[in-house]
C-alpha positions in Angstrom: 189.4 15.2 224.2 186.5 14.6 226.2 182.9 15.0 225.4 182.7 18.3 227.0 185.5 19.7 225.1 184.0 18.5 221.8 180.8 20.2 222.6 182.5 23.4 223.4 184.4 23.3 220.2 181.2 22.8 218.3 179.5 25.5 220.1 182.3 27.9 219.4 182.3 27.2 215.6 178.5 27.6 215.1 178.2 31.4 215.5 180.8 32.1 212.8 178.8 30.3 210.2 175.6 32.0 211.3 177.3 35.3 211.1 178.5 34.6 207.7 175.1 33.5 206.7 173.6 36.6 208.3 176.1 38.8 206.6 175.4 37.2 203.3 171.7 37.6 204.0 172.2 41.2 204.8 174.3 41.8 201.7 171.7 40.1 199.6 169.0 42.1 201.3 170.9 45.3 200.7 171.5 44.2 197.1 167.8 43.4 196.7 166.9 46.7 198.3 169.2 48.6 195.9 167.9 46.7 193.0 164.4 47.4 194.1 165.2 51.1 194.6 166.8 51.2 191.2 163.8 49.4 189.7 161.5 51.8 191.5 163.4 54.8 190.1 163.1 53.3 186.6 159.5 52.7 187.1 158.9 56.2 188.3 160.9 57.6 185.4 158.9 55.3 183.0 155.7 56.4 184.6 156.7 60.1 184.2 157.7 59.4 180.6 154.5 57.6 180.1 152.5 60.4 181.6 154.3 62.9 179.5 153.8 60.7 176.4 150.1 60.4 177.3 149.9 64.1 177.6 151.6 64.6 174.3 149.4 62.0 172.7 146.4 63.7 174.1 147.6 67.1 172.8 148.4 65.5 169.4 145.0 63.8 169.4 143.3 67.1 170.1 145.3 68.7 167.3 144.5 65.8 165.0 140.8 66.1 165.8 141.0 69.8 165.2 142.9 69.3 162.0 140.4 66.6 160.9 137.5 69.0 161.7 139.1 71.7 159.6 139.8 69.3 156.8 136.2 68.1 156.9 135.0 71.7 156.9 137.3 72.5 154.0 136.3 69.4 152.2 132.6 70.3 152.6 133.3 73.9 151.4 135.4 72.6 148.6 132.7 70.1 147.7 130.1 72.8 147.7 132.4 75.0 145.6 133.0 72.2 143.2 129.3 71.4 143.1 128.5 75.1 142.4 131.3 75.3 139.8 130.0 72.1 138.2 126.5 73.5 138.0 127.8 76.7 136.6 129.9 74.8 134.0 126.8 72.8 133.1 124.7 75.9 132.7 127.4 77.6 130.7 127.8 74.5 128.5 124.1 74.4 127.9 124.1 78.1 127.1 127.0 77.6 124.6 125.3 74.6 123.0 122.1 76.7 122.6 124.0 79.6 121.1 125.9 77.2 118.8 122.6 75.7 117.6 121.1 79.1 117.1 124.2 80.2 115.2 124.0 77.1 113.1 120.3 77.7 112.4 121.0 81.3 111.5 123.9 80.3 109.3 121.8 77.8 107.5 119.0 80.4 107.0 121.6 82.9 105.7 123.0 80.3 103.4 119.6 79.6 102.0 118.9 83.3 101.7 122.2 83.8 99.9 121.4 80.9 97.6 118.0 82.4 96.8 119.6 85.9 96.4 122.2 84.4 94.1 119.4 82.8 92.0 117.6 86.1 91.9 120.8 88.0 91.0 121.4 85.4 88.3 117.8 85.9 87.0 118.2 89.7 87.2 121.6 89.5 85.4 119.9 87.4 82.7 117.1 90.0 82.5 119.6 92.8 82.4 121.6 91.1 79.7 118.3 90.7 77.7 117.4 94.3 78.4 120.9 95.4 77.3 120.4 93.4 74.1 117.0 95.1 73.6 118.5 98.5 74.5 121.3 97.9 72.1 118.7 97.1 69.4 116.6 100.1 70.4 119.7 102.3 70.2 120.5 100.9 66.8 116.9 101.6 65.7 116.9 105.1 67.2 120.2 105.8 65.6 118.9 104.6 62.3 115.7 106.6 62.8 117.6 109.7 63.7 119.8 109.2 60.7 116.6 108.8 58.5 115.1 111.9 60.2 118.2 113.9 59.6 118.2 112.8 56.0 114.5 113.6 55.8 115.0 117.0 57.3 117.8 117.6 54.9 115.5 116.9 52.0 112.6 119.1 53.3 112.6 122.3 51.2 110.7 125.5 50.6 109.3 126.1 47.2 107.5 129.1 45.6 103.9 128.2 45.2 101.8 128.7 42.0 100.2 131.7 43.7 103.6 133.4 44.0 103.8 132.8 47.8 106.8 131.1 49.3 105.4 127.9 50.7 106.2 126.2 54.0 108.3 123.1 54.1 107.0 120.5 51.6 107.3 116.7 51.7 108.2 114.8 48.6 107.3 111.4 50.2 105.4 109.9 53.0 108.3 109.9 55.5 108.9 113.6 55.0 105.2 114.2 55.5 105.3 112.3 58.8 108.2 114.6 59.8 106.1 117.6 59.0 103.2 116.2 61.0 105.5 115.8 64.0 106.6 119.3 63.8 103.0 120.3 64.3 103.2 123.7 62.5 100.2 122.9 60.2 97.4 120.4 59.6 98.1 117.7 57.0 95.6 115.5 55.2 96.8 112.8 52.8 94.9 111.7 49.7 95.0 109.5 46.7 93.0 110.7 43.6 91.9 108.6 40.7 91.2 110.0 37.3 87.4 110.0 36.5 86.4 109.3 40.1 84.1 111.7 42.0 85.8 114.4 43.9 86.6 113.4 47.5 86.7 115.3 50.8 90.1 116.3 51.9 90.2 118.4 55.0 87.6 121.1 54.5 87.7 121.0 50.7 86.9 118.6 47.8 89.5 117.6 45.2 89.1 115.7 42.0 91.7 114.5 39.4 90.9 115.8 35.9 94.0 114.9 33.9 97.3 113.1 34.5 100.5 112.8 32.4 103.0 110.5 34.1 105.6 111.0 31.4 105.7 114.8 31.9 104.8 114.5 35.6 101.9 116.9 35.1 98.3 116.8 36.3 95.1 118.9 36.5 93.0 119.2 39.7 89.5 120.5 40.3 89.3 122.1 43.8 86.0 123.1 45.5 86.3 125.5 48.5 83.9 127.9 50.0 81.3 127.0 47.4 83.7 127.9 44.7 85.4 125.6 42.1 89.0 126.2 41.0 90.8 124.3 38.3 94.5 124.0 38.7 95.8 123.1 35.3 99.1 121.4 34.3 100.7 121.4 37.7 104.0 119.8 38.3 105.1 117.1 40.8 106.0 118.6 44.2 104.7 122.0 43.2 102.7 123.7 46.0 99.2 124.5 44.7 98.1 127.5 46.7 94.7 129.1 47.3 92.8 130.9 50.2 89.9 129.4 52.0 87.7 130.1 55.0 85.7 133.0 56.4 89.0 134.6 57.4 91.0 133.6 54.3 94.0 131.4 55.1 96.6 129.9 52.8 95.9 126.3 51.8 98.4 124.3 49.9 98.1 121.0 47.9 101.2 119.1 47.1 101.2 116.0 44.8 104.4 114.0 45.4 103.6 110.8 43.4 102.1 110.4 39.9 100.9 107.2 38.5 99.1 106.2 35.2 95.6 107.3 36.3 96.3 108.3 39.9 98.1 110.8 42.0 99.0 110.9 45.7 99.7 113.8 47.9 98.5 115.9 50.8 96.6 119.1 51.8 98.3 121.5 54.2 96.1 124.0 56.2 96.9 126.4 59.0 96.3 125.3 62.6 93.4 127.6 63.0 91.6 126.4 59.9 88.0 125.0 60.3 87.5 121.4 61.2 87.4 119.0 58.2 84.3 117.5 56.6 83.0 114.1 57.5 84.6 111.3 55.4 81.4 110.7 53.4 81.5 111.9 49.7 78.8 113.4 47.5 
């Protein structure tokens, strides 16, 4: 083969390689284009997803901000409420403490008053016991006195006087005479006469002892009344010696209820309207 033929052969083979290369390049280009298109699609989708996510994030952020704002408001309101409640609790606590202290003070005062009252009651009970004892004693004395008075009343008697007039009640001793005085029906004047002694004033009269006989319980009296002298001879113990005295004559009685050796004791009984007695000075 000559030179010309070799050149032709070479020239004929060159376009095939180039075509293959070109085809390969085209294929690669198409592949690259497809990959680029696919990549673009992915990028677009990712951008859309990112945009959507950003929008959602923005919405969530707004909601979160709103929620945070509400929470802050609620927290502030709650804090204020808690603060107010705490203040109220402190005030209430202080009030309760003050009331407890006042109650404790009042209780202490009441306890002291009760203790003082108990002491007073104890003292009063002691006094009452003492009074009861005294009252019991007084009752006993009163009962005894009443018994004595009853006995005395039982012994008081009426006797016919030496002038033939029924006398009032006569007393045979001092106790009976006291009972007659308490009755207040007549005036009573006690006396003690001694034999040989001057006559003495008894009420509105004068009386002297002339004779006395203790063994026979007899005596003789000299009685001066209305400027007259009367001798009452041999009179008996407890015998009413009767005579009339005064401008308007009233019955007087002398009763001797005790006789001694040279002495007699007794009393003068006069009406309530009798004249006032003499002064105690004798003649």
